[in-house]
KEKE-287799 format. One record per atom (N, C-alpha, C): residue number from 0; residue in three letters; atom name; x, y, z. Coordinates in steps of 0.001 Angstrom, whole numbers, padded with zeros to 6 digits. Layout:
PT; i; aa; at; east; north; up
PT; NUM; ala; CA; X; Y; Z
...
***
This chain:
PT; i; aa; at; east; north; up
PT; 0; met; N; -007674; -003788; 019941
PT; 0; met; CA; -007884; -002697; 019023
PT; 0; met; C; -006605; -001915; 018778
PT; 1; asn; N; -005660; -001989; 019694
PT; 1; asn; CA; -004404; -001282; 019513
PT; 1; asn; C; -003561; -001889; 018393
PT; 2; leu; N; -003854; -003123; 018006
PT; 2; leu; CA; -003106; -003738; 016922
PT; 2; leu; C; -003352; -003026; 015594
PT; 3; leu; N; -004561; -002502; 015408
PT; 3; leu; CA; -004866; -001798; 014163
PT; 3; leu; C; -004218; -000425; 014115
PT; 4; ala; N; -003915; 000150; 015256
PT; 4; ala; CA; -003337; 001487; 015309
PT; 4; ala; C; -001834; 001424; 015557
PT; 5; gly; N; -001192; 000329; 015171
PT; 5; gly; CA; 000225; 000146; 015430
PT; 5; gly; C; 001096; 001013; 014550
PT; 6; asp; N; 002389; 000923; 014767
PT; 6; asp; CA; 003371; 001665; 014000
PT; 6; asp; C; 003740; 000851; 012764
PT; 7; phe; N; 003179; 001216; 011613
PT; 7; phe; CA; 003411; 000456; 010393
PT; 7; phe; C; 004861; 000546; 009930
PT; 8; gly; N; 005514; 001681; 010157
PT; 8; gly; CA; 006881; 001856; 009694
PT; 8; gly; C; 007842; 000863; 010296
PT; 9; ser; N; 007811; 000708; 011603
PT; 9; ser; CA; 008751; -000215; 012232
PT; 9; ser; C; 008284; -001660; 012140
PT; 10; thr; N; 006972; -001883; 012035
PT; 10; thr; CA; 006456; -003246; 012001
PT; 10; thr; C; 006690; -003907; 010647
PT; 11; phe; N; 006347; -003216; 009567
PT; 11; phe; CA; 006382; -003842; 008254
PT; 11; phe; C; 007582; -003464; 007402
PT; 12; phe; N; 008099; -002275; 007565
PT; 12; phe; CA; 009138; -001801; 006657
PT; 12; phe; C; 010496; -001609; 007329
PT; 13; asn; N; 010563; -001655; 008647
PT; 13; asn; CA; 011790; -001436; 009415
PT; 13; asn; C; 012481; -000141; 009025
PT; 14; asn; N; 011692; 000806; 008532
PT; 14; asn; CA; 012215; 002103; 008146
PT; 14; asn; C; 011105; 003133; 008342
PT; 15; pro; N; 011220; 003980; 009336
PT; 15; pro; CA; 010151; 004959; 009572
PT; 15; pro; C; 010041; 006018; 008482
PT; 16; asn; N; 011024; 006122; 007579
PT; 16; asn; CA; 010980; 007113; 006505
PT; 16; asn; C; 010374; 006568; 005220
PT; 17; his; N; 009975; 005295; 005211
PT; 17; his; CA; 009349; 004697; 004031
PT; 17; his; C; 008020; 005401; 003769
PT; 18; pro; N; 007663; 005673; 002479
PT; 18; pro; CA; 006406; 006386; 002188
PT; 18; pro; C; 005169; 005699; 002763
PT; 19; leu; N; 005142; 004375; 002736
PT; 19; leu; CA; 003985; 003690; 003299
PT; 19; leu; C; 004016; 003663; 004819
PT; 20; ala; N; 005149; 003988; 005394
PT; 20; ala; CA; 005247; 004014; 006849
PT; 20; ala; C; 004569; 005236; 007439
PT; 21; gln; N; 004239; 006201; 006616
PT; 21; gln; CA; 003587; 007416; 007093
PT; 21; gln; C; 002089; 007224; 007310
PT; 22; met; N; 001586; 006022; 007025
PT; 22; met; CA; 000166; 005735; 007201
PT; 22; met; C; -000165; 005705; 008683
PT; 23; ser; N; -001302; 006284; 009024
PT; 23; ser; CA; -001709; 006285; 010427
PT; 23; ser; C; -002537; 005057; 010770
PT; 24; gly; N; -002959; 004292; 009791
PT; 24; gly; CA; -003744; 003096; 010036
PT; 24; gly; C; -004237; 002499; 008737
PT; 25; pro; N; -004995; 001413; 008814
PT; 25; pro; CA; -005519; 000774; 007610
PT; 25; pro; C; -006446; 001685; 006801
PT; 26; ser; N; -007115; 002603; 007458
PT; 26; ser; CA; -008030; 003490; 006734
PT; 26; ser; C; -007277; 004382; 005762
PT; 27; thr; N; -006044; 004726; 006077
PT; 27; thr; CA; -005240; 005541; 005175
PT; 27; thr; C; -004912; 004771; 003903
PT; 28; leu; N; -004620; 003487; 004050
PT; 28; leu; CA; -004337; 002655; 002876
PT; 28; leu; C; -005576; 002519; 001994
PT; 29; val; N; -006728; 002324; 002600
PT; 29; val; CA; -007982; 002220; 001839
PT; 29; val; C; -008272; 003539; 001141
PT; 30; ser; N; -008061; 004657; 001824
PT; 30; ser; CA; -008283; 005968; 001227
PT; 30; ser; C; -007335; 006212; 000063
PT; 31; leu; N; -006091; 005775; 000216
PT; 31; leu; CA; -005117; 005916; -000866
PT; 31; leu; C; -005543; 005107; -002087
PT; 32; phe; N; -006020; 003891; -001866
PT; 32; phe; CA; -006473; 003056; -002970
PT; 32; phe; C; -007711; 003660; -003645
PT; 33; leu; N; -008673; 004134; -002850
PT; 33; leu; CA; -009896; 004693; -003424
PT; 33; leu; C; -009629; 005970; -004211
PT; 34; ser; N; -008707; 006795; -003725
PT; 34; ser; CA; -008440; 008041; -004438
PT; 34; ser; C; -007752; 007783; -005781
PT; 35; asn; N; -007096; 006654; -005920
PT; 35; asn; CA; -006435; 006316; -007181
PT; 35; asn; C; -007170; 005238; -007963
PT; 36; ser; N; -008384; 004919; -007572
PT; 36; ser; CA; -009118; 003819; -008211
PT; 36; ser; C; -009433; 004097; -009681
PT; 37; ile; N; -009714; 005339; -010036
PT; 37; ile; CA; -010016; 005664; -011432
PT; 37; ile; C; -008776; 005441; -012297
PT; 38; ile; N; -007616; 005819; -011802
PT; 38; ile; CA; -006383; 005632; -012563
PT; 38; ile; C; -006091; 004144; -012734
PT; 39; ile; N; -006219; 003386; -011653
PT; 39; ile; CA; -005967; 001943; -011703
PT; 39; ile; C; -006946; 001272; -012670
PT; 40; ala; N; -008224; 001644; -012566
PT; 40; ala; CA; -009237; 001058; -013446
PT; 40; ala; C; -008987; 001439; -014903
PT; 41; gly; N; -008522; 002658; -015149
PT; 41; gly; CA; -008226; 003090; -016513
PT; 41; gly; C; -007085; 002311; -017135
PT; 42; val; N; -006050; 002035; -016340
PT; 42; val; CA; -004918; 001258; -016846
PT; 42; val; C; -005354; -000178; -017142
PT; 43; ile; N; -006146; -000758; -016243
PT; 43; ile; CA; -006650; -002117; -016470
PT; 43; ile; C; -007542; -002147; -017710
PT; 44; leu; N; -008395; -001124; -017872
PT; 44; leu; CA; -009263; -001058; -019048
PT; 44; leu; C; -008436; -000961; -020327
PT; 45; leu; N; -007343; -000214; -020298
PT; 45; leu; CA; -006488; -000110; -021472
PT; 45; leu; C; -005950; -001482; -021881
PT; 46; phe; N; -005474; -002258; -020903
PT; 46; phe; CA; -004969; -003596; -021212
PT; 46; phe; C; -006086; -004504; -021719
PT; 47; ile; N; -007283; -004372; -021165
PT; 47; ile; CA; -008414; -005188; -021626
PT; 47; ile; C; -008779; -004837; -023060
PT; 48; ile; N; -008771; -003542; -023385
PT; 48; ile; CA; -009104; -003125; -024754
PT; 48; ile; C; -008070; -003669; -025737
PT; 49; val; N; -006796; -003569; -025381
PT; 49; val; CA; -005746; -004076; -026268
PT; 49; val; C; -005868; -005590; -026428
PT; 50; phe; N; -006061; -006297; -025309
PT; 50; phe; CA; -006165; -007756; -025361
PT; 50; phe; C; -007394; -008199; -026161
PT; 51; ala; N; -008539; -007533; -025954
PT; 51; ala; CA; -009758; -007881; -026690
PT; 51; ala; C; -009610; -007541; -028174
PT; 52; gly; N; -008983; -006409; -028471
PT; 52; gly; CA; -008749; -006055; -029873
PT; 52; gly; C; -007853; -007046; -030569
PT; 53; tyr; N; -006814; -007489; -029865
PT; 53; tyr; CA; -005937; -008508; -030420
PT; 53; tyr; C; -006710; -009811; -030647
PT; 54; gly; N; -007618; -010133; -029736
PT; 54; gly; CA; -008433; -011339; -029889
PT; 54; gly; C; -009374; -011259; -031069
PT; 55; ile; N; -009930; -010075; -031300
PT; 55; ile; CA; -010851; -009895; -032430
PT; 55; ile; C; -010089; -009971; -033751
PT; 56; val; N; -008949; -009288; -033804
PT; 56; val; CA; -008163; -009282; -035042
PT; 56; val; C; -007581; -010667; -035317
PT; 57; gly; N; -007140; -011343; -034264
PT; 57; gly; CA; -006519; -012651; -034444
PT; 57; gly; C; -007489; -013810; -034483
PT; 58; ala; N; -008788; -013521; -034488
PT; 58; ala; CA; -009782; -014596; -034485
PT; 58; ala; C; -009826; -015339; -035812
PT; 59; gly; N; -009421; -014688; -036870
PT; 59; gly; CA; -009397; -015344; -038174
PT; 59; gly; C; -010780; -015727; -038678
PT; 60; gly; N; -011789; -014952; -038332
PT; 60; gly; CA; -013142; -015230; -038795
PT; 60; gly; C; -013903; -016232; -037955
PT; 61; asn; N; -013311; -016733; -036893
PT; 61; asn; CA; -013991; -017684; -036014
PT; 61; asn; C; -014998; -016911; -035147
PT; 62; pro; N; -016310; -017168; -035331
PT; 62; pro; CA; -017318; -016393; -034607
PT; 62; pro; C; -017261; -016588; -033083
PT; 63; gln; N; -016836; -017766; -032617
PT; 63; gln; CA; -016757; -017986; -031164
PT; 63; gln; C; -015658; -017137; -030535
PT; 64; lys; N; -014521; -017030; -031219
PT; 64; lys; CA; -013418; -016217; -030689
PT; 64; lys; C; -013755; -014732; -030724
PT; 65; val; N; -014428; -014307; -031786
PT; 65; val; CA; -014853; -012908; -031867
PT; 65; val; C; -015851; -012605; -030761
PT; 66; ala; N; -016791; -013514; -030535
PT; 66; ala; CA; -017794; -013317; -029482
PT; 66; ala; C; -017147; -013285; -028098
PT; 67; ala; N; -016156; -014138; -027875
PT; 67; ala; CA; -015470; -014150; -026580
PT; 67; ala; C; -014704; -012852; -026358
PT; 68; ser; N; -014074; -012334; -027405
PT; 68; ser; CA; -013340; -011075; -027281
PT; 68; ser; C; -014289; -009903; -027069
PT; 69; met; N; -015426; -009920; -027761
PT; 69; met; CA; -016423; -008862; -027562
PT; 69; met; C; -016995; -008911; -026151
PT; 70; lys; N; -017171; -010111; -025633
PT; 70; lys; CA; -017666; -010285; -024271
PT; 70; lys; C; -016653; -009712; -023270
PT; 71; leu; N; -015366; -009993; -023479
PT; 71; leu; CA; -014315; -009451; -022626
PT; 71; leu; C; -014306; -007930; -022677
PT; 72; leu; N; -014444; -007382; -023862
PT; 72; leu; CA; -014478; -005930; -024019
PT; 72; leu; C; -015685; -005327; -023312
PT; 73; thr; N; -016831; -005961; -023462
PT; 73; thr; CA; -018047; -005473; -022808
PT; 73; thr; C; -017914; -005502; -021293
PT; 74; tyr; N; -017386; -006590; -020757
PT; 74; tyr; CA; -017212; -006700; -019302
PT; 74; tyr; C; -016178; -005698; -018791
PT; 75; gly; N; -015139; -005458; -019561
PT; 75; gly; CA; -014135; -004482; -019163
PT; 75; gly; C; -014690; -003077; -019077
PT; 76; val; N; -015452; -002673; -020093
PT; 76; val; CA; -016060; -001344; -020087
PT; 76; val; C; -017111; -001242; -018984
PT; 77; ala; N; -017905; -002292; -018788
PT; 77; ala; CA; -018909; -002285; -017728
PT; 77; ala; C; -018252; -002180; -016349
PT; 78; gly; N; -017152; -002872; -016139
PT; 78; gly; CA; -016432; -002787; -014866
PT; 78; gly; C; -015875; -001406; -014628
PT; 79; phe; N; -015324; -000795; -015681
PT; 79; phe; CA; -014815; 000563; -015535
PT; 79; phe; C; -015940; 001532; -015201
PT; 80; leu; N; -017067; 001396; -015888
PT; 80; leu; CA; -018201; 002281; -015600
PT; 80; leu; C; -018729; 002077; -014192
PT; 81; leu; N; -018696; 000851; -013697
PT; 81; leu; CA; -019128; 000577; -012327
PT; 81; leu; C; -018204; 001263; -011317
PT; 82; ile; N; -016899; 001165; -011530
PT; 82; ile; CA; -015951; 001820; -010631
PT; 82; ile; C; -016078; 003332; -010722
PT; 83; phe; N; -016264; 003860; -011932
PT; 83; phe; CA; -016445; 005299; -012098
PT; 83; phe; C; -017717; 005773; -011392
PT; 84; ala; N; -018805; 005012; -011522
PT; 84; ala; CA; -020059; 005384; -010863
PT; 84; ala; C; -019909; 005340; -009350
PT; 85; ala; N; -019209; 004342; -008823
PT; 85; ala; CA; -018999; 004252; -007375
PT; 85; ala; C; -018190; 005444; -006872
PT; 86; tyr; N; -017148; 005800; -007598
PT; 86; tyr; CA; -016330; 006952; -007205
PT; 86; tyr; C; -017151; 008239; -007286
PT; 87; phe; N; -017983; 008356; -008320
PT; 87; phe; CA; -018836; 009528; -008483
PT; 87; phe; C; -019840; 009630; -007337
PT; 88; ile; N; -020410; 008503; -006922
PT; 88; ile; CA; -021362; 008493; -005808
PT; 88; ile; C; -020672; 008905; -004515
PT; 89; val; N; -019462; 008409; -004277
PT; 89; val; CA; -018713; 008804; -003080
PT; 89; val; C; -018424; 010297; -003108
PT; 90; thr; N; -018095; 010840; -004279
PT; 90; thr; CA; -017846; 012271; -004407
PT; 90; thr; C; -019114; 013073; -004113
PT; 91; ile; N; -020261; 012606; -004584
PT; 91; ile; CA; -021526; 013294; -004300
PT; 91; ile; C; -021831; 013262; -002805
PT; 92; ile; N; -021622; 012112; -002168
PT; 92; ile; CA; -021856; 012003; -000725
PT; 92; ile; C; -020937; 012947; 000039
PT; 93; gln; N; -019676; 013039; -000390
PT; 93; gln; CA; -018746; 013975; 000248
PT; 93; gln; C; -019232; 015407; 000120
PT; 94; thr; N; -019732; 015767; -001053
PT; 94; thr; CA; -020195; 017127; -001281
PT; 94; thr; C; -021436; 017430; -000462
PT; 95; leu; N; -022365; 016490; -000409
PT; 95; leu; CA; -023615; 016733; 000316
PT; 95; leu; C; -023423; 016764; 001831
PT; 96; thr; N; -022538; 015919; 002343
PT; 96; thr; CA; -022362; 015852; 003789
PT; 96; thr; C; -021239; 016738; 004305
PT; 97; gly; N; -020355; 017169; 003429
PT; 97; gly; CA; -019250; 018018; 003856
PT; 97; gly; C; -018136; 017248; 004530
PT; 98; thr; N; -018117; 015948; 004403
PT; 98; thr; CA; -017061; 015141; 004998
PT; 98; thr; C; -016026; 014796; 003939
PT; 99; asn; N; -014887; 014311; 004390
PT; 99; asn; CA; -013826; 013925; 003470
PT; 99; asn; C; -013596; 012425; 003600
PT; 100; leu; N; -014306; 011656; 002784
PT; 100; leu; CA; -014187; 010202; 002849
PT; 100; leu; C; -012928; 009696; 002177
PT; 101; val; N; -012544; 010333; 001084
PT; 101; val; CA; -011338; 009958; 000355
PT; 101; val; C; -010376; 011124; 000450
PT; 102; gln; N; -009244; 010905; 001115
PT; 102; gln; CA; -008295; 011990; 001341
PT; 102; gln; C; -007418; 012198; 000151
***
């Protein structure tokens, strides 16, 4: 169990002043990812919207290509809403229990 609580700075980065070296364990990395999940999902959604829009415009009237691009757009928005709902649920749990799950 001591392997999980090791010194990340000297083990992985060979520099104790590295920003990621300040992590106290894997839970800090997960918390960092979860707290920025909405931003990450928003950037990915932006690229999906642009890519799907380009697919729709460049389909040239081909119904299969338009349908594939619409499907990509639908899945992208659904994925973003799923991540947003998960983050919202975690925020509600934090508020109700008074704990800090995402730092």
